[in-house]
N, C-alpha and C positions, 0 to 999 in steps of 0.2 A: 247632656239634664242629673241639675243635683237633685238628692236627696237632701231637704228645707231639712228635716228633723232627724236626722238619719236612728232609725229605728232599727236592726235587721231582723231580729223576731218576735219584735210585734209585727213587723208587713209581713212575715210571713205567715204569720195566721189570719194575714185578710182574707176578704170573699173576694177572687177576680171576676173582671171585670169583662165586659165584651170590648175584644180586641182586633181593630182591619188591619189587616196588613194589604200592601200598596203591592202592585205588581207582581211578579212569581218569583218561587220561592225560592230560597237558594240554594235548596234538595235538588231542583227539576232542573237543575243548568243543563244544559249538554258538558260534555268534557273536551266540546271538540273549540267552546265555546272560553274563550279568558277569560277570566275575571277584569271587571273591570269595564270591559268592553260593551255597544251596543244593544248585542244578546241577555248581556250575562253579567247587567248590574250590580254591582255592588252592594248588601242591606246592612242598611245599617241600621237599628233598634237606638231610640232612643223615648222620653219617656216628658214628654213638654216639645215637641216641637216648635208651638208656636214660637219660644223666642226668638228672636230675630238675627238671630248668630250662628243658630242654622240655615235656615238662604242664604246669610253671608261663608255660608262655609260649603256649601253647595258648587255652591258658583267658585271655589277657593276650586276646590277637586273634580273638578270637570273641566275648567281652566287644565289642568294638569294631562289630560286626557283621562281622565278614569272615571264610570260611568258609576253614579250614583243613585238610590237610590235611598230616599229617612224614611224608613215606617218608624210613625206617632203606634207609642202605646199608654193605656189612658191608667194602666195597673203594675204598681215594678216588681209581683207575681211573675207574666208573663214575657221580658224582655230574656230569660236565661233559658226557661225550659224550647224557649225559642229558636234560642240557638243549639243548646244539644241537638235540637230532632231539624235541622239542618234550613228549617225555613233562614234567620239569618245568615251572615258570612262573620257580623262582628254588634256592639253592644255598646254602648257608652253612659251609662241613668246611677252607676253605683257605686260605689266605696271596695276598699278588699273587705273588711268587716262581712256584708255585709257575702259578699261574693263566696266569701268562706265558710258561713253559715247555708247558705246555700248547696253549694260541696260536697258537707259535712250532710248536712238530713236529705238530700236526693242522690246521695253517694254518683257526687260526679266530678266533673279534671278541670272547668273553665278558666281559664289560662288570663292574667291584664299581658298589655302585649304594649299600652304607653298608656304615662298617667296624663291630668288633665286640670286638676287640680285640688284643693285640701278650702273650703266653707268649718269655716274655724268654728268654738267654740269660745268667745271672749271671759274675761275674768272681768267684771269693774264697782265703783267705786264710785261715791259720794261725797269721800270722804280726806280721800286719798289718788296725791297721780299719778301715785308708783305702785310694785310690789315691790321693794323695798322700802316704801314708807311705812306698810303696815306694824304696827308695835307686837310684839312681841309674846301671846295670852289670847291676844282679838279674837273674838270670831272669825268665819268667813261659812259658807252657806252652795253649795250645788244641789243640780236635781237628783230625784229621786228612784230616778227612773236609770232602769239596770245600764245600758250603755253611754247613754249624757252621761247620769255620776260617775264614772269610769271615765271616762273620756274628763271633764271634768281632776277630773283630781290628778292628770297625768299632768294639767298645765301646770294646779296648784304646781306641782310636782316640779315639772321644768322654770315655774319661776321661785322657788329658793321658799318653798313656805310650807310646803311638808316635804318627810319623804312615805313610799309604803314598802310597806312587806314586796321583798325580791323582785324592787324594781318596775310594780306595778305592772296593771296590762289591759288589753280592754277589759277589765273581768272583774280589775277592783274595786270596793265597796270602802265605807267608809269604815269600816274594820280592817279595814289593813295599812290604816293610816299609824305609821308610829310615834308615836303619844312623845317620845320622852326626845326621839330626835327634827321635834317640828315643832315650825315657828306660831301657828294657828292653829286654836279647835275649830275642826271641821264638822258641818250637819247638814241634814240632809233632810230639804221637803219636798213638794210637787211644784214639779219647771214653771206654771203657771206662776207661783210666785217667789221665785226666787227674785226678781223686780221689782215687785212694791217690795222685798223686807228690806232692801239696801239702804234704809233710815236706821234700819234698826242692828246691820253685821258692819263691821268694815270692809265687805266686799263678795257681792253676787257671782258663781258663775251665773250666765244668764246664756239663755239658749236661740237661737240668729229669731224664730217664731216671736222673738215673744221681743227682741228689742225693738223695734218701732212702735206700738202699742206701745210700752214703757217711757216713751217719747227718750228712747236710749240711740247716741248714733257712734257706728261700728268700726268708725273709730278711736270714739274715745277708750274701747278697751286700754283695761293696765296689765295685761296678758295676753296671752291665746295662742294657739296648737302653733306649733315654729317647725314650718314642713322638712329641714333638715334637721328636729329629733327624730329616733328613731321609734320613739316614742308613739308619735303622730301616724305612720305606716300608716295602718291600719286604716286616718280614717282620708286616704288618698284621693280620689275621683280616677277612674280606670278606664278606656277600652278593653275588654275582652273575646274574648276569641272562643275556638278550643284547643284542646291539649295541639292535634293533631297538625296544627297551621297558623302554633307560636310564630314560623319565621317567615310569613308567608308574605310577601314583598310590596304586595299590592296595597296592605291588611296594613301591614307598618307602615308607606307611606301611609296612608290614611291620620296616621298617625302623629304621622313629621308634621303633614300639612297643620292641624289642629295648630301641633302645638309651635308653632314659625308665622303664621297669619295675622300681622298686628292690624289688622280688622277684625277677625274673628275674638283671640285675644284681647281685645277690647270689647270686646259682645260681650264674652264670656263676664266678663268680672263687672261690666254694665248688666246683666242680667240680674247679679245676683247683689244690686244694690250700694254695689265695691266694699265685697265681704269678699269674696274669693283670691286664694294667692294661689296665679299658676306654679303651678309645678311642672320639671321638669330629673322625668328618676329614669332612673335607668333600667328596662329589663328585666334583667337578673333583680336587680334591689325587690323589685315588686312580687316575682314569682315567693323569693324566698320572707319578701314579709306573709305574705298570702299561704306557706307553709308551715307558718310560725303561728300563728293567725288556728289554722288550721289543724293539727296538733294541739294545739294547747282547749278548742273545743270541744274535742276527741278524744281529750283525759277527763272532760269534765263528770 
């Protein structure tokens, strides 16, 4: 399940809600029962099991002879502690930057084992059909909350509109824009106002949450996250497990099924309103991106 407006620091401070765990815990499984067997089904934690593609995915996994129980959580704060405590075998609900924030604050070492999708943040304009058409000196706005501001700035840099100090990071702010190397001026406003400000500026970064209400179509974005751009890596959504189980064959097979089953993949895109950019990123690259973000967090 995607995090529709990723704000890991804000989410981490939210009050926990009640969580219902389905079936036996992963930690209670007998060593004699093979993971994925009827006696020891894989416990997969998600947020939003009601999305139809999860039922499709469960059927695809069990068609491969792997017994799966999808554990639904109502609060983003719960799946990582549940994984760490052995109540889950794997979870899939977060992007890398969220996991990095959790690991640093909890002193944990959960690791990604596979990518799912990026839910891109886009640049929209009422006046220009492409980022290249925006004249020098125009004003572009970004959300003023920390995570989405940094992400929006990285999109602007990727589109060739600005340059950021040290190449930018998931923690960049408008103060990091190098003015004499940038084509446009950047202003930060409340995320809810970015779409309504479009008539007054050249373009605006608009969070997915506000696209539909503003009458925008995700396909009309003139720039968005590029899954192949290293700067977008922290926003890739992932399967995660404990560091001791990153090479578990059954868990890695779950990733492969998710990434290769056409019906599942189509369902993911449909559930996102067509915004999901499906990705297949090497496990080592995901783990490297996580290490980089954690190092940056720890240095602050």
